[in-house]
SEMI-307263 format. One record per residue: residue number from 1; residue in three letters; chain; x, y, z of N, C-alpha, C in turn. Coordinates in steps of 0.001 Angstrom, whole numbers, padded with zeros to 6 digits. Example, Ala and Ser with C-alpha at 12.3 -4.5 7.8 and 13.67 -1.06 7.14 Angstrom:
BEGIN
(1, 'ALA', 'A', (013190, -005690, 007800), (012300, -004500, 007800), (013200, -003300, 007800))
(2, 'SER', 'A', (012850, -002250, 007080), (013670, -001060, 007140), (012900, 000030, 007870))
***
This chain:
BEGIN
(1, 'UNK', 'A', (-060098, 030563, 252186), (-059152, 029490, 252514), (-057634, 030158, 251309))
(2, 'UNK', 'A', (-058244, 030769, 250461), (-057735, 031538, 248832), (-057094, 032617, 249636))
(3, 'UNK', 'A', (-058045, 033369, 250645), (-057875, 034487, 251178), (-056288, 034308, 252335))
(4, 'UNK', 'A', (-056812, 033267, 253068), (-055636, 033254, 253956), (-054450, 032734, 252999))
(5, 'UNK', 'A', (-054256, 032025, 252398), (-053163, 031886, 251268), (-052396, 033050, 250818))
(6, 'UNK', 'A', (-053104, 033703, 250471), (-052812, 035149, 249474), (-051953, 036186, 251232))
(7, 'UNK', 'A', (-052805, 035994, 252037), (-052413, 036767, 253435), (-051260, 036172, 253983))
(8, 'UNK', 'A', (-050586, 034792, 253534), (-049850, 034419, 254146), (-048364, 034641, 253615))
(9, 'UNK', 'A', (-048511, 034684, 251990), (-048052, 034935, 251164), (-047329, 036618, 251223))
(10, 'UNK', 'A', (-048491, 037150, 251397), (-047951, 038686, 251034), (-047018, 038898, 252788))
(11, 'UNK', 'A', (-047360, 038255, 253482), (-046542, 038597, 255329), (-045037, 037802, 254971))
(12, 'UNK', 'A', (-045268, 036787, 254367), (-043880, 036046, 254083), (-043001, 037051, 253135))
(13, 'UNK', 'A', (-043626, 037534, 251941), (-042876, 038263, 251410), (-042443, 039742, 251911))
(14, 'UNK', 'A', (-043407, 040123, 252797), (-042963, 041441, 253370), (-042121, 041131, 254277))
(15, 'UNK', 'A', (-042127, 040305, 255187), (-040954, 039691, 256182), (-039824, 039851, 255543))
(16, 'UNK', 'A', (-039375, 039126, 254313), (-038105, 038647, 253775), (-037506, 040393, 252940))
(17, 'UNK', 'A', (-038593, 040914, 252913), (-038079, 042199, 252088), (-037707, 043274, 253385))
(18, 'UNK', 'A', (-038397, 043297, 254396), (-037895, 044491, 255596), (-037374, 043883, 256252))
(19, 'UNK', 'A', (-036873, 042346, 256413), (-035567, 042003, 257070), (-034268, 042133, 256312))
(20, 'UNK', 'A', (-034209, 042024, 254919), (-032832, 042282, 254556), (-032680, 044095, 254536))
(21, 'UNK', 'A', (-033864, 044958, 254352), (-033357, 046185, 254672), (-032975, 046615, 255759))
(22, 'UNK', 'A', (-033705, 045806, 257216), (-033367, 046239, 258620), (-032001, 045513, 258807))
(23, 'UNK', 'A', (-031665, 044671, 258261), (-030190, 043864, 258621), (-029241, 044966, 257813))
(24, 'UNK', 'A', (-029407, 045426, 256625), (-028573, 046880, 255864), (-028403, 047879, 256982))
(25, 'UNK', 'A', (-029564, 047995, 257488), (-029342, 049488, 258108), (-028669, 049335, 259605))
(26, 'UNK', 'A', (-028939, 048249, 260368), (-028161, 047697, 261261), (-026528, 047500, 261369))
(27, 'UNK', 'A', (-026408, 046716, 260286), (-024714, 046276, 260005), (-024369, 047714, 259570))
(28, 'UNK', 'A', (-024901, 048436, 258887), (-024193, 049838, 258597), (-023883, 050640, 259500))
(29, 'UNK', 'A', (-024758, 050782, 260489), (-024924, 051264, 262168), (-023752, 050945, 262875))
(30, 'UNK', 'A', (-023482, 049677, 262893), (-022537, 048935, 263882), (-021818, 049229, 262876))
(31, 'UNK', 'A', (-021548, 050149, 261762), (-020296, 049457, 260964), (-019194, 048435, 260664))
(32, 'UNK', 'A', (-020111, 047172, 260190), (-019864, 046010, 260140), (-019645, 045819, 258708))
(33, 'UNK', 'A', (-018559, 045139, 258270), (-018130, 044971, 256943), (-019133, 044149, 256125))
(34, 'UNK', 'A', (-019880, 044314, 254861), (-020747, 043857, 254116), (-019544, 042651, 252883))
(35, 'UNK', 'A', (-018397, 042199, 253746), (-017869, 041305, 252661), (-017605, 040012, 253379))
(36, 'UNK', 'A', (-018725, 039760, 254523), (-018660, 038130, 254672), (-019566, 037647, 253694))
(37, 'UNK', 'A', (-020069, 036211, 254116), (-021372, 036048, 253215), (-023010, 036247, 253616))
(38, 'UNK', 'A', (-022772, 036630, 255061), (-023815, 037344, 255323), (-024217, 038694, 254707))
(39, 'UNK', 'A', (-022871, 039703, 254644), (-023300, 041311, 254205), (-022766, 041163, 252792))
(40, 'UNK', 'A', (-022826, 040002, 252280), (-023108, 039811, 250713), (-023829, 039842, 250116))
(41, 'UNK', 'A', (-024876, 038702, 250820), (-026105, 038577, 250583), (-027363, 039854, 251218))
(42, 'UNK', 'A', (-026747, 040280, 251858), (-028051, 041498, 252503), (-027475, 042983, 251387))
(43, 'UNK', 'A', (-026175, 042655, 250963), (-025586, 044292, 250238), (-026590, 043951, 248528))
(44, 'UNK', 'A', (-026139, 042397, 248149), (-026893, 041987, 246955), (-028184, 042363, 246486))
(45, 'UNK', 'A', (-029204, 041840, 248194), (-030512, 041973, 248132), (-030627, 043107, 247911))
(46, 'UNK', 'A', (-030267, 044569, 248569), (-030634, 045438, 248608), (-029762, 046668, 247717))
(47, 'UNK', 'A', (-029064, 046302, 247159), (-028665, 047301, 246494), (-029026, 047900, 245265))
(48, 'UNK', 'A', (-030184, 047686, 244935), (-030879, 047823, 243647), (-031872, 049331, 243809))
(49, 'UNK', 'A', (-031642, 049687, 245757), (-032351, 050925, 246053), (-031376, 051485, 247086))
(50, 'UNK', 'A', (-030545, 050894, 247875), (-029544, 051257, 248479), (-027958, 051720, 248567))
(51, 'UNK', 'A', (-027685, 051356, 247380), (-026331, 051375, 246733), (-025778, 052363, 247078))
(52, 'UNK', 'A', (-024605, 052906, 247220), (-023555, 053970, 247826), (-022528, 054453, 246992))
(53, 'UNK', 'A', (-022456, 055544, 246692), (-021460, 055805, 245524), (-020810, 056523, 246159))
(54, 'UNK', 'A', (-020221, 056337, 247677), (-019357, 056768, 248630), (-019120, 055908, 249672))
(55, 'UNK', 'A', (-017849, 055818, 250580), (-017689, 055018, 251424), (-018340, 055414, 252461))
(56, 'UNK', 'A', (-018888, 053789, 253025), (-020034, 054092, 254465), (-019496, 054916, 255707))
(57, 'UNK', 'A', (-020512, 055421, 256198), (-019913, 056293, 257399), (-020823, 055837, 258394))
(58, 'UNK', 'A', (-020721, 056188, 259772), (-021223, 056021, 260747), (-022563, 056653, 260621))
(59, 'UNK', 'A', (-023990, 056344, 260930), (-025058, 056595, 260579), (-025105, 058107, 261698))
(60, 'UNK', 'A', (-025422, 058776, 261197), (-025832, 060258, 261649), (-026896, 060697, 262476))
(61, 'UNK', 'A', (-027506, 061795, 263426), (-028654, 061849, 263626), (-028885, 062402, 262407))
(62, 'UNK', 'A', (-030690, 062538, 262491), (-031256, 063040, 261433), (-030934, 064866, 261407))
(63, 'UNK', 'A', (-030904, 065166, 262769), (-030846, 066645, 262708), (-029498, 067493, 261899))
(64, 'UNK', 'A', (-028333, 066544, 262027), (-027392, 066887, 261259), (-027062, 066220, 259862))
(65, 'UNK', 'A', (-028315, 066164, 259048), (-027851, 065910, 257385), (-027387, 065033, 256929))
(66, 'UNK', 'A', (-027115, 065048, 255812), (-026248, 064065, 255204), (-026740, 062759, 256004))
(67, 'UNK', 'A', (-028163, 062503, 256035), (-028664, 061395, 256788), (-029302, 060485, 255393))
(68, 'UNK', 'A', (-030162, 060674, 254641), (-030973, 059939, 254073), (-030473, 058627, 253092))
(69, 'UNK', 'A', (-029440, 058661, 252784), (-028734, 057259, 252215), (-028289, 056837, 253456))
(70, 'UNK', 'A', (-027992, 057478, 254691), (-027769, 056309, 255812), (-029093, 055756, 256372))
(71, 'UNK', 'A', (-030072, 056619, 256827), (-031227, 056139, 256747), (-032231, 055256, 255757))
(72, 'UNK', 'A', (-032232, 055538, 254671), (-033047, 054358, 253453), (-033369, 053295, 253809))
(73, 'UNK', 'A', (-032670, 052711, 254269), (-032813, 051134, 254369), (-033825, 051278, 255040))
(74, 'UNK', 'A', (-033714, 051694, 256473), (-034694, 051832, 256965), (-036073, 051816, 256839))
(75, 'UNK', 'A', (-036557, 052831, 256230), (-037451, 053708, 255651), (-037754, 052908, 254530))
(76, 'UNK', 'A', (-036843, 052222, 253767), (-037681, 051185, 252769), (-037976, 049713, 253522))
(77, 'UNK', 'A', (-037495, 049578, 254912), (-038601, 048363, 255483), (-039693, 048935, 255909))
(78, 'UNK', 'A', (-039514, 050184, 255999), (-041050, 050978, 256732), (-041901, 051285, 255534))
(79, 'UNK', 'A', (-041666, 051444, 254596), (-042538, 051274, 253019), (-043002, 050015, 252540))
(80, 'UNK', 'A', (-042175, 048987, 252803), (-042585, 047541, 252422), (-043852, 047251, 253565))
(81, 'UNK', 'A', (-043736, 047551, 254831), (-044649, 047299, 255619), (-045808, 048130, 255628))
(82, 'UNK', 'A', (-046024, 049424, 254970), (-047097, 050396, 254817), (-047705, 049752, 253704))
(83, 'UNK', 'A', (-046860, 048992, 252363), (-047297, 048296, 251460), (-048038, 047257, 251861))
(84, 'UNK', 'A', (-047693, 046567, 252602), (-048079, 045311, 253112), (-049419, 045545, 253541))
(85, 'UNK', 'A', (-049521, 046470, 254719), (-051021, 047017, 255291), (-051817, 047512, 254232))
(86, 'UNK', 'A', (-051438, 047689, 253578), (-052479, 048589, 252233), (-053034, 047379, 251402))
(87, 'UNK', 'A', (-052266, 046859, 251351), (-053010, 045376, 250502), (-053772, 044626, 250871))
(88, 'UNK', 'A', (-053441, 044178, 252564), (-054384, 043553, 253187), (-055630, 044275, 253536))
(89, 'UNK', 'A', (-055421, 045423, 253895), (-056534, 046480, 254042), (-057831, 046533, 252707))
(90, 'UNK', 'A', (-056779, 046534, 251503), (-057660, 046686, 250287), (-058064, 045190, 250193))
(91, 'UNK', 'A', (-057535, 044245, 250173), (-058070, 042993, 250101), (-059233, 042798, 251129))
(92, 'UNK', 'A', (-059232, 043193, 252543), (-060235, 042352, 253383), (-061642, 043364, 253155))
(93, 'UNK', 'A', (-061100, 044847, 252923), (-062254, 045451, 252799), (-062544, 046736, 252087))
(94, 'UNK', 'A', (-062073, 046267, 250840), (-062080, 047077, 249996), (-060972, 048193, 249831))
(95, 'UNK', 'A', (-061222, 048484, 248322), (-060049, 049617, 247578), (-059939, 050523, 248234))
(96, 'UNK', 'A', (-060992, 051175, 248357), (-061525, 052277, 248952), (-060516, 052561, 250540))
(97, 'UNK', 'A', (-060767, 051808, 251119), (-060470, 051419, 252636), (-059000, 052134, 253119))
(98, 'UNK', 'A', (-058080, 051873, 252390), (-056546, 051999, 252515), (-056519, 053796, 252856))
(99, 'UNK', 'A', (-057405, 054117, 252007), (-056929, 055843, 252057), (-057931, 056488, 252922))
(100, 'UNK', 'A', (-058659, 055552, 253476), (-060062, 056373, 254569), (-058958, 056117, 255891))
(101, 'UNK', 'A', (-058121, 055082, 256237), (-057725, 054686, 257506), (-055959, 055396, 257330))
(102, 'UNK', 'A', (-055609, 055859, 256748), (-054159, 056203, 256701), (-053389, 056326, 257777))
(103, 'UNK', 'A', (-053755, 056811, 258886), (-053458, 057236, 259953), (-053108, 056057, 260714))
(104, 'UNK', 'A', (-053882, 054988, 260870), (-053799, 053682, 261158), (-052881, 053075, 260755))
(105, 'UNK', 'A', (-052708, 052959, 259255), (-052073, 052045, 258317), (-050718, 052157, 258738))
(106, 'UNK', 'A', (-050507, 053847, 259182), (-048809, 054054, 259011), (-048870, 053267, 260648))
(107, 'UNK', 'A', (-049832, 053135, 261262), (-049649, 052816, 262846), (-049440, 051426, 262625))
(108, 'UNK', 'A', (-049598, 050635, 261523), (-050008, 049235, 261482), (-048593, 048856, 261103))
(109, 'UNK', 'A', (-048304, 049713, 260444), (-046235, 049467, 259541), (-045630, 049772, 260507))
(110, 'UNK', 'A', (-046224, 050436, 261293), (-044838, 050763, 262572), (-044794, 049202, 263571))
(111, 'UNK', 'A', (-046023, 049124, 263929), (-045766, 047291, 264647), (-045439, 046494, 263501))
(112, 'UNK', 'A', (-045779, 046785, 262765), (-045421, 045674, 261558), (-043825, 045230, 261345))
(113, 'UNK', 'A', (-043224, 046862, 261184), (-041592, 046807, 261489), (-041110, 046413, 262769))
(114, 'UNK', 'A', (-041906, 046554, 263753), (-041316, 046125, 265383), (-041622, 044721, 265489))
(115, 'UNK', 'A', (-042805, 043706, 264562), (-042299, 042401, 264719), (-041431, 041881, 263448))
(116, 'UNK', 'A', (-040977, 042560, 262476), (-040007, 042252, 261915), (-038947, 042124, 262260))
(117, 'UNK', 'A', (-038316, 043336, 263157), (-037046, 043556, 264195), (-037384, 041938, 264965))
(118, 'UNK', 'A', (-038221, 041996, 265730), (-038521, 040669, 266979), (-038115, 039589, 266247))
(119, 'UNK', 'A', (-038459, 039169, 265119), (-038734, 038320, 264613), (-037048, 037972, 264025))
(120, 'UNK', 'A', (-036599, 039268, 263467), (-035204, 038998, 262997), (-034367, 038414, 264042))
(121, 'UNK', 'A', (-034369, 039284, 265178), (-033582, 039217, 266209), (-033728, 037628, 266698))
(122, 'UNK', 'A', (-035117, 037386, 266608), (-035044, 035819, 267123), (-034395, 034362, 266573))
(123, 'UNK', 'A', (-034794, 035033, 265029), (-034199, 033974, 264216), (-032192, 034061, 264611))
(124, 'UNK', 'A', (-031803, 035332, 264719), (-030309, 035793, 264779), (-029720, 034855, 265800))
(125, 'UNK', 'A', (-030619, 035236, 266943), (-030335, 034400, 268384), (-029959, 032698, 268328))
(126, 'UNK', 'A', (-031046, 032227, 267545), (-031251, 031103, 267401), (-030295, 030794, 266639))
(127, 'UNK', 'A', (-030120, 031170, 265701), (-028691, 030630, 264380), (-027422, 030457, 265025))
(128, 'UNK', 'A', (-027173, 032039, 265857), (-025821, 032189, 266928), (-025668, 030910, 268064))
(129, 'UNK', 'A', (-026917, 030545, 268458), (-026899, 029327, 269874), (-026476, 028016, 269069))
(130, 'UNK', 'A', (-027220, 027670, 267801), (-027030, 026945, 266790), (-025608, 026543, 266620))
(131, 'UNK', 'A', (-025168, 027344, 265979), (-023821, 027180, 265377), (-022692, 027151, 266125))
(132, 'UNK', 'A', (-023057, 027694, 267436), (-022023, 027626, 268926), (-021721, 026254, 268986))
(133, 'UNK', 'A', (-022776, 025347, 268727), (-022958, 024152, 269484), (-022500, 023438, 268126))
(134, 'UNK', 'A', (-022633, 023316, 266947), (-022686, 022519, 265381), (-021209, 023010, 264992))
(135, 'UNK', 'A', (-021210, 024272, 264763), (-019665, 024825, 264215), (-019609, 026017, 264341))
(136, 'UNK', 'A', (-018663, 025996, 265185), (-018906, 027648, 266225), (-017567, 028326, 265007))
(137, 'UNK', 'A', (-016749, 027761, 264256), (-015999, 028215, 263551), (-016136, 028298, 261982))
(138, 'UNK', 'A', (-017691, 028188, 261947), (-018314, 029089, 260323), (-017799, 030659, 260375))
(139, 'UNK', 'A', (-017796, 030608, 259234), (-017542, 032273, 258861), (-018748, 032994, 259004))
(140, 'UNK', 'A', (-019721, 032399, 259075), (-020997, 033211, 259246), (-021135, 033302, 260690))
(141, 'UNK', 'A', (-020818, 032500, 261827), (-020952, 032552, 263076), (-020199, 034180, 263489))
(142, 'UNK', 'A', (-019238, 035008, 262799), (-018564, 035656, 263197), (-019456, 037339, 263309))
(143, 'UNK', 'A', (-020358, 036844, 262009), (-021248, 038076, 261518), (-022621, 037958, 262633))
(144, 'UNK', 'A', (-022838, 037200, 262291), (-024013, 036678, 263330), (-023774, 037283, 265186))
(145, 'UNK', 'A', (-022685, 036319, 265565), (-022276, 036866, 266833), (-022343, 038332, 266997))
(146, 'UNK', 'A', (-021852, 039380, 266182), (-021686, 040500, 266242), (-023054, 041075, 265871))
(147, 'UNK', 'A', (-023747, 040293, 265257), (-025030, 041245, 265472), (-025911, 041032, 266603))
(148, 'UNK', 'A', (-025825, 039900, 267074), (-026509, 039868, 268330), (-025924, 040210, 269291))
(149, 'UNK', 'A', (-024533, 040433, 269563), (-023830, 040508, 270816), (-024342, 041613, 271372))
(150, 'UNK', 'A', (-024905, 042872, 270905), (-025012, 043924, 272288), (-026486, 043498, 272883))
(151, 'UNK', 'A', (-026935, 042591, 272203), (-028834, 042149, 272869), (-028478, 041153, 274317))
(152, 'UNK', 'A', (-027402, 040619, 273905), (-026808, 039176, 274577), (-026143, 040231, 276051))
(153, 'UNK', 'A', (-025273, 041451, 275515), (-024056, 041634, 276291), (-024944, 041710, 278040))
(154, 'UNK', 'A', (-026161, 042582, 277865), (-026716, 042753, 279149), (-027033, 041621, 280082))
(155, 'UNK', 'A', (-027452, 040744, 279572), (-028251, 039683, 280105), (-026578, 038541, 280775))
(156, 'UNK', 'A', (-026061, 038891, 279877), (-024498, 037551, 280221), (-023616, 038350, 281012))
(157, 'UNK', 'A', (-023819, 039696, 281504), (-023395, 040560, 282762), (-024130, 040146, 284245))
(158, 'UNK', 'A', (-025385, 039933, 284173), (-025588, 039137, 285568), (-026063, 037692, 285417))
(159, 'UNK', 'A', (-026130, 036834, 284298), (-026383, 035838, 284035), (-025280, 034723, 284043))
(160, 'UNK', 'A', (-025101, 034264, 285109), (-023529, 033778, 284762), (-024097, 031891, 284075))
(161, 'UNK', 'A', (-022455, 031662, 283848), (-022761, 030440, 282745), (-022845, 029359, 283714))
(162, 'UNK', 'A', (-023851, 028509, 283367), (-024101, 026985, 284260), (-023332, 026013, 283752))
(163, 'UNK', 'A', (-022351, 025174, 284213), (-021700, 024510, 283735), (-021544, 024858, 282408))
(164, 'UNK', 'A', (-020813, 025798, 282266), (-020262, 026190, 281023), (-020923, 026457, 279934))
(165, 'UNK', 'A', (-022130, 026626, 280359), (-024009, 026711, 279068), (-023863, 027787, 279576))
(166, 'UNK', 'A', (-023920, 028889, 278444), (-024178, 030393, 278615), (-026263, 030344, 278193))
(167, 'UNK', 'A', (-026443, 030460, 279261), (-028005, 030554, 279121), (-028501, 031726, 279013))
(168, 'UNK', 'A', (-027495, 033201, 278793), (-027989, 034819, 278118), (-028825, 034278, 276808))
(169, 'UNK', 'A', (-028663, 033564, 275530), (-029831, 033108, 274590), (-031001, 032602, 274836))
(170, 'UNK', 'A', (-031173, 031926, 275814), (-032533, 031501, 276139), (-033203, 032542, 276967))
(171, 'UNK', 'A', (-032792, 033146, 277850), (-033509, 034121, 278613), (-033788, 035445, 277254))
(172, 'UNK', 'A', (-033282, 035366, 276550), (-033070, 036770, 275736), (-034351, 036198, 274737))
(173, 'UNK', 'A', (-034186, 035005, 274306), (-035496, 033922, 273348), (-036860, 034491, 273884))
(174, 'UNK', 'A', (-037035, 034234, 275612), (-037524, 033909, 276290), (-038577, 035443, 275836))
(175, 'UNK', 'A', (-037917, 036460, 276525), (-038176, 037688, 276603), (-038759, 038223, 275049))
(176, 'UNK', 'A', (-037707, 037790, 274014), (-038395, 038162, 272393), (-040185, 037841, 272536))
(177, 'UNK', 'A', (-039969, 036531, 272590), (-041532, 035597, 272406), (-042743, 036563, 273152))
(178, 'UNK', 'A', (-042095, 036597, 274897), (-043544, 037611, 275063), (-043653, 038792, 274671))
(179, 'UNK', 'A', (-042896, 039690, 273808), (-042847, 041059, 273380), (-043998, 040382, 272097))
(180, 'UNK', 'A', (-043043, 039350, 271371), (-043706, 039105, 270023), (-045179, 039028, 270053))
(181, 'UNK', 'A', (-045921, 038400, 271111), (-046964, 038347, 271214), (-047694, 039132, 271658))
(182, 'UNK', 'A', (-047164, 040192, 272615), (-047685, 041586, 272846), (-047934, 042272, 271443))
(183, 'UNK', 'A', (-046765, 042436, 270806), (-046937, 043519, 269593), (-048204, 043008, 268520))
(184, 'UNK', 'A', (-048094, 041355, 268381), (-048898, 040842, 267127), (-050099, 040802, 267418))
(185, 'UNK', 'A', (-050430, 041238, 269229), (-052145, 041005, 269147), (-052408, 042387, 269088))
(186, 'UNK', 'A', (-051636, 043243, 269259), (-051825, 044817, 269274), (-052044, 044817, 267339))
(187, 'UNK', 'A', (-051101, 044755, 266745), (-051233, 044431, 265133), (-052734, 043610, 264757))
(188, 'UNK', 'A', (-053011, 042534, 265473), (-054271, 042164, 264630), (-055805, 042905, 265085))
(189, 'UNK', 'A', (-055492, 043790, 266495), (-056915, 044488, 267007), (-056645, 045869, 266031))
(190, 'UNK', 'A', (-055351, 046223, 265895), (-055009, 047434, 265192), (-056078, 047146, 263653))
(191, 'UNK', 'A', (-055650, 045694, 263296), (-056151, 045762, 261452), (-057780, 045484, 261429))
(192, 'UNK', 'A', (-057920, 045107, 262714), (-059882, 044961, 263083), (-060169, 045941, 263114))
(193, 'UNK', 'A', (-059719, 046907, 263895), (-060140, 048254, 264435), (-060384, 049370, 262659))
(194, 'UNK', 'A', (-059208, 049183, 261676), (-059136, 049865, 260448), (-060293, 049384, 259620))
(195, 'UNK', 'A', (-060417, 048007, 259980), (-061540, 047458, 258717), (-062931, 047991, 259598))
(196, 'UNK', 'A', (-062992, 048280, 260602), (-064559, 048105, 261299), (-065038, 049591, 260693))
(197, 'UNK', 'A', (-064542, 050453, 260155), (-065393, 051977, 259381), (-066336, 051650, 258400))
(198, 'UNK', 'A', (-065714, 050876, 257534), (-066485, 050521, 256573), (-066910, 049284, 256200))
(199, 'UNK', 'A', (-067242, 048292, 257833), (-067629, 047150, 257717), (-069078, 047004, 258801))
(200, 'UNK', 'A', (-069437, 048067, 259106), (-070498, 048379, 260074), (-070318, 047589, 261614))
(201, 'UNK', 'A', (-068887, 047219, 261911), (-068531, 046468, 262764), (-069027, 044888, 262914))
(202, 'UNK', 'A', (-068905, 044290, 261659), (-069598, 042757, 261254), (-067903, 042132, 261386))
(203, 'UNK', 'A', (-066925, 042501, 261389), (-065963, 041741, 261383), (-065386, 041362, 262493))
***
């Protein structure tokens, strides 16, 4: 019971920290302003690590240099997931286990980051749908809409509105859920596989 509570707490904290770093990276990549309500929150939550001393510029490919500050939020999100995995492995399999299964821990961290992105996108699409119905003129609506528009655009091109109702968010939410299940199962299986070497296959 206690282990489950600690595991849930770790998962929530890791998601929240990773999510704000992913949001900062994505908003910067989209060249969005951080002066809105959502942008101000993301900036305040991540400035302790990602504060820039120069004006924001478009994210550039790694091979072009001048990229550490651009990609730092994404690296921080991956680092949070790696710490999350290491703590889980240490808690469930012993303090020496994370060192012995570092390659698998890195793979789990990448899958964990994928789940964060999927969960974050699900929440943003859901918020966009709710706001479009209850408060379409909310200041946050513009920010959220700009974040989810690139993902909704392909579906809006092929799915016509039904009675004036945009069905593309529903289709995107269903696809996200399907991918979430697949990634979540792979993550759980990977965690069990990482614990197996020192567990004698008893987990």
